[in-house]
C-alpha positions as CSV (number, residue, x, y, z in Angstrom):
1,M,96.3,70.0,81.6
2,I,93.3,70.0,83.9
3,D,89.7,70.7,82.8
4,F,89.1,74.3,83.8
5,R,85.3,73.8,83.7
6,F,85.8,71.1,86.4
7,M,88.1,73.3,88.5
8,I,85.8,76.4,88.4
9,L,82.3,74.9,88.3
10,M,82.8,71.9,90.7
11,P,83.0,74.1,93.8
12,M,80.3,76.4,92.6
13,L,77.8,73.6,91.7
14,I,78.5,71.7,94.9
15,G,78.1,74.9,96.9
16,A,74.8,75.5,95.2
17,A,73.7,71.9,95.9
18,L,74.4,72.5,99.7
19,F,71.6,75.0,99.8
20,I,69.3,71.9,99.6
21,L,70.7,70.4,102.8
22,P,69.1,71.7,106.0
23,E,71.2,73.7,108.5
24,T,70.9,70.9,111.0
25,M,73.3,69.0,108.8
26,K,76.0,71.6,109.1
27,I,78.6,69.1,110.1
28,L,78.0,67.2,106.9
29,K,78.2,70.4,104.9
30,S,81.6,71.3,106.6
31,M,83.0,67.9,105.7
32,I,81.9,68.2,102.0
33,A,83.4,71.7,101.9
34,L,86.7,70.4,103.3
35,L,86.9,67.6,100.8
36,V,86.1,69.9,97.9
37,S,88.7,72.4,99.0
38,A,91.3,69.6,99.5
39,F,90.6,68.5,95.9
40,A,90.9,72.2,94.8
41,V,94.4,72.3,96.3
42,Y,95.4,69.2,94.3
43,L,94.0,70.9,91.1
44,S,95.9,74.1,92.0
45,L,99.2,72.3,92.4
46,K,98.6,70.4,89.1
47,L,97.9,73.7,87.3
48,F,101.0,75.3,88.8
49,G,103.2,72.6,87.3
50,S,101.5,72.9,83.8
51,E,102.6,74.7,80.7
52,N,101.7,78.3,80.1
53,G,99.3,79.2,77.4
54,L,95.8,80.4,76.4
55,Y,93.0,77.7,76.5
56,N,89.6,78.2,74.9
57,L,86.9,76.2,76.6
58,Q,84.2,74.7,74.4
59,C,80.7,75.3,75.7
60,V,78.5,72.6,73.9
61,A,75.2,73.9,75.3
62,F,75.9,77.6,74.4
63,P,78.5,77.7,71.5
64,A,78.3,81.5,71.4
65,L,79.9,81.6,74.9
66,S,83.0,79.7,73.8
67,D,84.8,82.8,72.6
68,S,84.4,84.3,76.1
69,L,85.7,81.3,77.9
70,V,89.4,81.9,77.3
71,M,91.7,80.9,80.2
72,N,95.1,82.5,80.5
73,V,97.6,80.2,82.3
74,D,100.8,82.1,83.0
75,G,103.1,82.7,85.9
76,L,100.8,85.3,87.5
77,S,97.5,83.4,87.3
78,K,99.2,80.2,88.4
79,L,100.6,82.0,91.5
80,I,97.2,83.4,92.4
81,V,95.3,80.1,91.8
82,L,97.8,78.2,93.9
83,F,97.3,80.3,97.0
84,I,93.5,80.5,96.5
85,G,93.5,76.7,96.7
86,I,95.8,76.6,99.8
87,F,93.9,79.3,101.7
88,G,90.6,77.7,100.8
89,F,91.6,74.4,102.4
90,L,93.1,75.9,105.5
91,Y,90.0,78.1,106.2
92,A,87.6,75.2,105.5
93,L,89.5,73.2,108.1
94,Y,89.4,76.1,110.6
95,S,85.7,76.7,109.9
96,M,84.8,73.1,110.9
97,A,85.3,74.1,114.5
98,Y,84.7,77.8,114.3
99,V,81.5,77.9,112.2
100,T,79.8,74.6,112.6
101,K,78.2,75.4,115.9
102,E,77.3,79.0,115.0
103,K,73.5,79.0,114.4
104,R,73.4,82.5,113.0
105,L,75.5,81.7,109.9
106,I,73.1,80.4,107.4
107,S,74.4,78.6,104.2
108,Y,78.0,79.5,105.1
109,Y,79.5,76.6,103.3
110,S,77.5,77.1,100.2
111,Y,78.8,80.6,99.8
112,F,82.3,79.5,100.8
113,L,82.5,77.0,97.9
114,I,80.9,79.4,95.5
115,T,83.5,82.0,96.5
116,L,86.3,79.4,95.9
117,G,85.1,78.5,92.4
118,A,84.5,82.1,91.4
119,S,87.9,83.1,92.6
120,F,89.5,80.5,90.4
121,G,87.4,81.8,87.5
122,A,88.4,85.4,88.1
123,A,92.1,84.5,88.3
124,L,92.1,82.4,85.1
125,S,89.8,84.3,82.9
126,D,91.5,86.2,80.0
127,N,88.2,87.5,78.6
128,L,87.1,90.5,80.5
129,I,83.4,89.6,80.2
130,A,84.0,86.3,81.9
131,F,86.3,88.0,84.4
132,V,83.6,90.6,85.4
133,F,81.1,87.7,85.8
134,F,83.2,85.9,88.4
135,W,84.3,89.2,89.9
136,G,80.6,90.1,90.5
137,I,79.8,86.8,92.1
138,L,82.6,87.5,94.6
139,G,80.9,90.7,95.6
140,L,77.7,88.9,96.3
141,T,79.3,86.1,98.4
142,L,81.3,88.7,100.3
143,Y,78.0,90.2,101.3
144,K,76.4,86.9,102.3
145,L,79.4,85.7,104.4
146,I,78.8,88.3,107.1
147,K,76.2,87.3,109.7
148,S,73.5,90.0,109.5
149,H,72.1,89.3,113.0
150,D,72.1,92.9,114.3
151,E,72.1,96.5,113.1
152,A,75.9,96.8,113.1
153,S,76.5,93.7,111.0
154,S,73.6,94.5,108.7
155,S,75.0,98.0,108.1
156,A,78.5,96.7,107.4
157,A,77.1,94.1,105.0
158,K,75.1,96.8,103.1
159,K,78.1,99.2,103.0
160,T,80.3,96.4,101.6
161,L,77.7,95.5,98.9
162,V,77.2,99.2,97.9
163,L,80.9,100.0,97.6
164,I,81.8,96.7,95.8
165,G,78.8,97.0,93.6
166,A,79.5,100.6,92.7
167,S,83.1,99.7,91.8
168,D,81.9,96.8,89.7
169,S,79.6,99.2,87.7
170,I,82.6,101.5,87.1
171,L,84.6,98.4,86.0
172,I,82.0,97.5,83.4
173,M,82.2,101.0,82.1
174,G,86.0,100.8,81.8
175,I,85.7,97.4,80.0
176,G,83.4,99.0,77.5
177,M,86.0,101.7,76.9
178,L,88.7,99.2,76.5
179,F,86.7,97.4,73.8
180,L,86.1,100.7,72.0
181,L,89.8,101.5,72.0
182,S,91.2,98.0,71.3
183,G,88.4,96.0,69.7
184,S,89.0,93.1,72.0
185,Y,87.8,91.8,75.3
186,N,90.8,89.6,75.9
187,M,93.4,90.9,78.3
188,S,96.2,89.2,76.4
189,E,95.4,91.2,73.3
190,I,95.2,94.7,75.0
191,N,98.1,97.1,75.6
192,L,97.4,100.8,75.7
193,V,99.5,103.8,76.6
194,T,98.0,106.1,79.2
195,N,98.6,109.2,77.0
196,N,95.1,110.3,76.0
197,S,91.9,111.2,77.8
198,L,89.9,108.1,76.8
199,V,92.6,105.7,77.7
200,N,93.2,107.5,81.0
201,I,89.5,107.3,81.9
202,A,89.5,103.5,81.1
203,F,92.6,103.1,83.3
204,L,91.0,105.0,86.2
205,C,87.8,102.9,85.9
206,L,89.7,99.6,86.2
207,L,91.9,101.1,88.9
208,V,88.9,102.0,91.0
209,A,87.6,98.4,90.8
210,S,91.0,97.0,91.7
211,L,91.6,99.3,94.7
212,T,88.1,98.8,96.1
213,K,88.5,95.0,96.0
214,A,92.0,95.2,97.6
215,G,90.8,97.8,100.1
216,A,93.1,100.8,99.3
217,L,92.3,104.4,100.1
218,P,89.9,106.1,99.5
219,F,87.8,103.0,98.8
220,H,88.9,101.1,101.9
221,T,86.1,102.0,104.4
222,W,84.2,98.8,104.0
223,V,87.1,96.7,105.2
224,P,87.4,97.7,108.9
225,D,83.6,97.6,109.3
226,Y,83.3,94.2,107.6
227,V,86.0,92.5,109.7
228,Q,84.7,93.9,112.9
229,N,81.3,92.3,112.4
230,A,82.0,89.3,110.2
231,P,83.1,85.9,111.5
232,A,86.9,85.6,111.7
233,S,86.9,82.8,109.1
234,S,85.1,85.0,106.6
235,S,87.4,87.9,107.3
236,A,90.5,85.6,106.8
237,F,89.0,84.1,103.7
238,L,88.0,87.2,101.8
239,P,89.2,90.7,103.0
240,A,92.5,89.3,104.3
241,S,93.3,86.7,101.6
242,L,91.3,86.2,98.5
243,D,90.2,89.9,98.0
244,K,93.8,91.0,98.4
245,L,95.1,88.3,96.0
246,L,92.5,89.1,93.4
247,G,92.5,92.9,93.8
248,I,96.3,93.1,93.5
249,Y,96.3,90.5,90.8
250,F,94.0,92.7,88.7
251,L,96.2,95.7,89.5
252,A,99.2,93.8,88.3
253,R,97.3,93.0,85.1
254,I,96.4,96.7,84.7
255,C,100.0,97.9,85.2
256,I,101.8,95.1,83.4
257,N,99.5,93.9,80.6
258,L,96.6,96.2,79.8
259,F,98.4,99.6,80.1
260,D,101.8,101.1,79.7
261,L,101.9,103.6,82.5
262,T,103.2,107.1,81.8
263,S,104.8,109.3,84.5
264,W,101.5,110.7,85.8
265,A,100.0,107.3,86.3
266,T,103.1,106.1,88.2
267,L,103.1,109.2,90.4
268,M,99.4,108.8,91.2
269,L,99.9,105.2,92.2
270,L,102.8,106.0,94.4
271,I,100.9,108.7,96.1
272,I,97.9,106.4,96.7
273,G,100.3,103.7,98.0
274,G,102.1,106.1,100.4
275,I,98.9,107.6,101.8
276,T,97.3,104.2,102.2
277,I,100.3,103.0,104.3
278,I,100.4,105.9,106.7
279,A,96.7,106.9,107.0
280,A,95.5,103.3,107.7
281,V,98.3,102.5,110.2
282,M,97.6,105.7,112.1
283,M,93.9,104.7,112.4
284,A,95.0,101.3,113.6
285,L,97.1,102.8,116.3
286,V,94.1,104.2,118.2
287,Q,91.8,101.2,117.8
288,H,90.9,99.1,120.8
289,N,88.8,96.6,119.1
290,Y,91.0,93.6,118.1
291,K,89.4,92.9,114.8
292,K,89.0,96.5,113.7
293,L,92.7,97.1,114.4
294,L,93.5,94.2,112.1
295,G,91.1,95.6,109.5
296,Y,93.0,98.9,109.3
297,H,96.3,97.0,109.0
298,A,94.7,95.0,106.1
299,V,94.3,98.3,104.4
300,S,97.7,99.7,105.3
301,Q,99.6,96.7,103.8
302,V,97.9,97.2,100.5
303,G,99.9,100.4,100.2
304,Y,103.1,98.4,100.1
305,M,101.8,96.3,97.2
306,I,100.6,99.3,95.2
307,T,104.0,101.0,95.8
308,G,105.9,97.9,94.5
309,L,103.8,97.5,91.4
310,A,103.9,101.2,90.7
311,L,107.7,101.2,90.5
312,G,107.4,99.2,87.3
313,T,110.8,97.6,87.6
314,P,111.3,93.8,87.8
315,L,112.4,94.1,91.5
316,G,109.5,96.4,92.3
317,I,106.9,94.1,90.6
318,A,108.4,91.0,92.3
319,A,108.4,92.9,95.7
320,G,104.7,93.9,95.3
321,L,103.6,90.5,94.4
322,F,105.7,88.8,97.1
323,H,104.2,91.2,99.7
324,M,100.8,90.3,98.4
325,V,101.4,86.6,99.1
326,N,103.1,87.3,102.5
327,N,100.3,89.6,103.6
328,A,97.7,87.0,102.8
329,I,99.6,84.5,104.9
330,Y,100.2,86.6,108.1
331,K,97.0,88.7,107.8
332,G,94.9,85.6,107.4
333,G,96.7,84.0,110.3
334,L,96.0,87.1,112.5
335,F,92.3,86.9,111.8
336,L,92.4,83.2,112.7
337,T,94.0,84.0,116.1
338,A,91.5,86.7,116.6
339,G,88.7,84.2,116.0
340,S,90.3,81.8,118.5
341,V,90.4,84.5,121.2
342,E,86.9,85.5,120.4
343,K,85.6,82.0,120.5
344,Q,87.3,81.2,123.9
345,T,86.7,84.5,125.7
346,G,83.7,86.1,123.9
347,K,85.7,89.4,123.8
348,N,87.1,91.6,121.0
349,E,88.0,94.7,123.0
350,L,91.7,94.9,124.1
351,D,90.6,96.6,127.3
352,E,88.8,93.4,128.3
353,L,91.6,91.0,127.4
354,G,95.0,90.2,128.8
355,G,97.1,87.3,130.2
356,L,96.1,84.7,127.6
357,S,99.6,83.5,126.7
358,K,99.6,80.7,129.3
359,L,96.1,79.7,128.7
360,M,96.3,79.7,124.9
361,P,100.1,79.1,124.2
362,I,99.7,77.9,120.6
363,T,97.5,80.8,119.6
364,F,99.9,83.2,121.4
365,I,103.0,81.8,119.6
366,A,101.3,81.9,116.2
367,A,100.0,85.5,116.8
368,L,103.5,86.6,117.9
369,I,105.0,85.3,114.7
370,F,102.3,86.9,112.6
371,A,102.8,90.2,114.4
372,L,106.5,90.1,113.9
373,S,106.0,89.3,110.2
374,I,103.6,92.1,109.4
375,S,105.9,94.5,111.4
376,G,108.8,93.7,109.1
377,I,111.1,92.0,111.7
378,P,113.8,89.7,110.3
379,P,114.0,86.9,109.4
380,F,110.2,86.6,108.7
381,N,108.6,86.9,105.3
382,G,107.2,90.4,105.9
383,F,110.7,91.8,106.4
384,Y,111.9,90.2,103.2
385,S,109.2,91.6,100.9
386,K,109.5,95.0,102.6
387,W,113.2,95.0,102.1
388,M,112.7,94.3,98.4
389,I,110.3,97.2,98.2
390,Y,112.9,99.5,100.0
391,R,115.6,98.4,97.5
392,G,113.2,98.8,94.6
393,I,112.4,102.4,95.6
394,I,116.1,103.2,95.9
395,D,116.8,101.8,92.4
396,F,113.7,103.6,91.1
397,G,115.4,106.8,92.3
398,T,118.0,106.6,89.6
399,G,115.3,107.6,87.0
400,T,114.7,111.1,85.8
401,G,110.9,111.5,86.2
402,I,109.1,113.5,88.9
403,A,108.1,110.3,90.7
404,N,111.7,109.1,90.6
405,K,113.1,112.3,92.1
406,L,110.7,111.9,95.0
407,W,112.0,108.4,95.8
408,I,113.1,109.5,99.3
409,V,109.5,110.4,100.1
410,W,108.2,106.9,99.1
411,L,111.0,105.3,101.1
412,M,110.3,107.3,104.2
413,L,106.6,106.6,104.1
414,A,107.3,102.8,103.7
415,I,109.8,102.7,106.6
416,V,107.7,104.9,108.9
417,G,104.7,102.7,108.1
418,S,106.6,99.6,109.3
419,A,107.7,101.3,112.5
420,L,104.1,102.3,113.3
421,T,102.9,98.8,112.4
422,L,105.3,97.4,115.0
423,A,104.0,99.9,117.6
424,S,100.4,98.9,117.1
425,F,101.2,95.2,117.3
426,I,103.1,95.7,120.5
427,K,99.8,97.0,121.8
428,L,97.8,94.1,120.4
429,I,100.1,91.4,121.7
430,A,100.6,93.0,125.1
431,G,96.9,93.8,125.5
432,T,95.7,90.4,124.5
433,Y,98.3,87.8,125.7
434,L,100.5,89.5,128.3
435,G,99.8,91.4,131.5
436,R,97.4,90.4,134.3
437,R,94.8,87.9,133.4
438,N,91.1,88.7,133.8
439,K,89.6,86.5,136.5
440,E,86.7,85.5,134.3
441,F,89.2,83.8,132.0
442,A,90.3,81.2,134.6
443,K,88.6,78.4,132.7
444,V,89.8,79.5,129.2
445,K,91.9,76.9,127.3
446,E,93.5,76.4,124.0
447,V,91.3,76.0,120.9
448,S,90.8,72.6,119.2
449,F,93.2,71.1,116.7
450,L,91.1,72.1,113.8
451,M,91.5,75.7,114.8
452,W,95.1,75.9,115.9
453,F,96.6,73.6,113.1
454,P,95.9,76.1,110.3
455,Q,97.5,78.9,112.4
456,I,100.6,76.9,112.9
457,L,100.9,76.1,109.2
458,L,100.6,79.7,108.3
459,A,103.1,80.7,111.1
460,L,105.6,78.2,109.7
461,A,105.0,79.7,106.2
462,C,106.0,83.1,107.6
463,V,109.3,81.7,108.8
464,G,110.0,79.6,105.7
465,F,109.1,82.3,103.2
466,G,111.4,84.6,105.0
467,V,114.4,82.3,105.6
468,F,114.3,80.6,102.2
469,A,113.0,83.5,100.1
470,A,116.0,84.1,97.9
471,K,117.1,80.5,97.3
472,W,113.7,78.8,96.9
473,V,110.5,80.7,97.4
474,I,110.9,83.6,94.9
475,P,112.7,81.5,92.1
476,T,110.1,78.8,92.4
477,L,106.9,80.8,92.7
478,F,107.5,84.0,90.8
479,K,108.2,82.8,87.3
480,I,106.4,85.8,85.8
481,K,107.3,87.3,82.5
482,A,107.4,90.9,83.8
483,I,109.9,89.9,86.4
484,G,112.2,87.9,84.2
485,N,114.5,85.5,85.9
486,P,113.9,85.9,89.7
487,Q,117.4,84.6,90.4
488,E,118.9,87.6,88.6
489,L,117.1,90.2,90.6
490,T,119.5,92.6,92.3
491,G,119.2,93.7,95.9
492,M,118.0,90.3,97.2
493,W,118.7,89.9,100.9
494,Q,120.5,86.7,101.9
495,S,118.6,85.7,105.0
496,Q,120.2,82.4,106.0
497,P,123.2,83.8,108.0
498,V,121.1,86.3,109.9
499,S,118.5,83.5,110.6
500,I,121.2,81.3,112.0
501,L,122.5,84.1,114.3
502,I,119.0,84.9,115.5
503,L,118.4,81.2,116.2
504,V,121.6,80.9,118.2
505,S,120.8,84.1,120.2
506,L,117.4,82.6,121.1
507,I,118.9,79.4,122.2
508,V,121.5,81.2,124.3
509,G,118.8,83.4,125.8
510,F,116.7,80.4,126.8
511,I,119.7,78.7,128.4
512,I,120.4,81.9,130.4
513,Y,116.8,82.1,131.5
514,W,116.8,78.4,132.4
515,I,120.0,78.8,134.5
516,G,118.3,81.8,136.3
517,T,115.3,79.6,137.3
518,L,117.5,77.0,139.0
519,K,118.0,79.2,142.0
520,T,115.1,78.8,144.4
521,S,113.5,81.9,145.8
522,R,110.5,83.0,147.7
523,A,107.8,85.2,146.1
524,S,105.4,87.4,148.1
525,D,102.9,90.1,147.3
526,S,103.8,93.7,147.5
527,F,102.2,95.7,150.3
528,I,102.3,99.2,151.7
529,G,101.5,99.8,155.3
530,G,100.4,96.3,155.7
531,E,97.8,96.5,152.9
532,K,98.2,94.3,149.9
533,I,97.8,96.2,146.7
534,Q,99.2,93.7,144.1
535,D,95.7,92.9,142.8
536,E,94.9,96.5,142.3
537,L,98.0,97.4,140.3
538,N,97.6,96.6,136.6
539,Y,99.0,99.0,134.1
540,S,97.3,98.7,130.8
541,P,99.5,99.0,127.7
542,L,96.7,100.8,126.0
543,E,97.0,103.9,128.0
544,F,100.1,105.1,126.1
545,Y,98.3,104.8,122.8
546,K,95.4,106.9,124.0
547,T,97.7,109.9,124.2
548,I,98.3,109.7,120.4
549,S,94.8,110.8,119.6
550,S,95.1,113.7,122.0
551,F,97.9,115.4,120.1
552,K,96.5,118.6,118.5
553,F,97.6,117.7,114.9
554,F,96.3,114.1,115.1
555,K,93.2,115.0,117.1
556,F,91.9,117.1,114.2
557,F,92.0,114.2,111.8
558,Y,90.8,111.6,114.3
559,D,87.8,113.7,115.1
560,K,87.0,114.1,111.5
561,A,87.4,110.4,110.9
562,K,84.9,109.7,113.7
563,K,82.5,111.9,111.9
564,K,83.2,109.9,108.7
565,W,84.5,112.9,106.8
566,F,86.9,110.5,104.9
567,D,84.4,107.7,104.4
568,I,83.5,107.7,100.7
569,Y,80.4,105.6,101.4
570,N,79.1,108.2,104.0
571,I,79.9,111.0,101.6
572,G,77.9,109.3,98.8
573,K,75.1,108.5,101.2
574,G,74.8,112.1,102.2
575,F,74.8,113.2,98.6
576,V,72.0,110.8,97.6
577,L,69.9,111.6,100.7
578,G,70.4,115.3,99.9
579,L,69.1,114.8,96.3
580,N,66.2,112.8,97.8
581,T,65.3,115.7,100.0
582,I,65.3,118.1,97.0
583,F,63.2,115.8,94.9
584,S,60.8,115.1,97.8
585,A,60.3,118.9,98.2
586,C,59.1,118.9,94.5
587,H,56.3,116.4,95.3
588,T,53.8,118.9,96.6
589,G,50.7,116.9,95.7
590,I,49.4,119.7,93.5
591,L,48.5,118.6,90.0
592,S,49.6,121.9,88.3
593,T,53.1,121.5,89.8
594,Y,53.4,118.0,88.4
595,I,52.2,119.2,85.0
596,M,54.9,121.9,85.1
597,W,57.6,119.4,85.8
598,I,56.4,117.2,82.9
599,V,56.5,120.2,80.5
600,V,60.0,121.3,81.7
601,G,61.3,117.7,81.4
602,A,59.9,117.3,77.9
603,A,61.4,120.6,76.8
604,I,64.9,119.6,78.1
605,L,64.6,116.2,76.2
606,L,63.7,118.0,73.0
607,I,66.6,120.4,73.3
608,I,69.0,117.5,73.9
609,L,67.6,115.5,70.9
610,I,67.6,118.5,68.6
């Protein structure tokens, strides 16, 4: 068994030490971060192969803290820790080329390593006090990993900090209620039924923190703004990967360990999951900013995870957790490809891109695989986990509760969400990599090895996790008590025969294409009346999607979304500013008015105390 203090504190202490080094030594910082993250992968693999159990860490300097330093090593925590380590290394490698020359990112690698260590701490902590400590650190580093160099990025950073901080405050209140109800801060010792008001309030408090971190409706609005303004490496590391892993991990703890969900809680989670899937993907459809489109899809995919966990069946829980892992893989990869395009072209708007497939072939192939994966196209990993969710919903429909009887609604929302996801990624791939190339991109070339290698590894994972899901991936990685024996799960799709047929069809297609190119032919520009117009004809794939927002039914919601009617941050901001206006009106500068307020306030306090 490894020393957890070493695993958690080493990245955090080294990250803190990097603050001492000047920013002119950013290359040295990047190399240190890469070495630390590589060692973290080794520790993660070692932990994954270790025995399950609770481990109490002894704190010699502060013995009173020893009771709070309880690490829970089980199938769920080992799964999360493993992928935290893997993603940490891949994004550290990518950052060496993407971040090192970026002068506006101050102390990036310090916050990167602190995030890595705190993520390990949050995933392993059984004690809720220790958990909320590491959880809170992640909110701070999330704020610091966005470059606040202009008004937009500063606003996005502030919005993120406020929403995450507010949810953390609600989390602390929920933890206090849990202690009042159970007499313990250890998650392994708490199991409450959501059948009375106080337990329900505690459940909702913890749920708010989980959904905010994961980025689910209605607490999602920080995600699109953050990823639009943050460096691609930060977006891939936190909102796309670690925040999803930890947010859904905590939701799994809530649904599996801390509470026994009654029918109302299950119905509420399924409603949240379904609305998150559809509402976010509809917003993604009309986005023309590459990164903001990915941000809304990062929200939409959380709906599938919530739906799987809400089912409460072994297949549903396995599906939700598998989709969590798959999403972190392809969504992180998509942000890396977005960063590559941004670095080479300086553009994020789809209207200004196009024709990059021949200039950046590796990035294009990786982006295409990620797009097919998130859209649920076989044999990639996204299809497999979505298939498990579909089957889980169908099996869930055999129950007798209200949520069970509405199974067709949950299934319809999940399937329609996948279709709309495919539609929006057709726009992204066509608008970025296909079509006519902008003349100013003539000198654009593929990114360096440090940037495309992590993309290729994640793309290969999308293929491998889809093709070998039933026979290797799920039985090996998902040894979780709530799931039971993964090999006994019903409804598992056998992907190998289909994968072989798809591979054969691709080979035949390439052969036919190659034979067609053997015949020599002459190509010439089109012209009308002797005037060449080829250069003027360029149909943008974005035009079709613009019509969606013009439909009367959708236009109403899109217009309200532009005015931030559905933005919980904006609603809260308006409420606070409104109160400020009221209180400001009370400050008249007249002494007698202030004396009156003091007397009224004292009278109210006396009434309350009496």
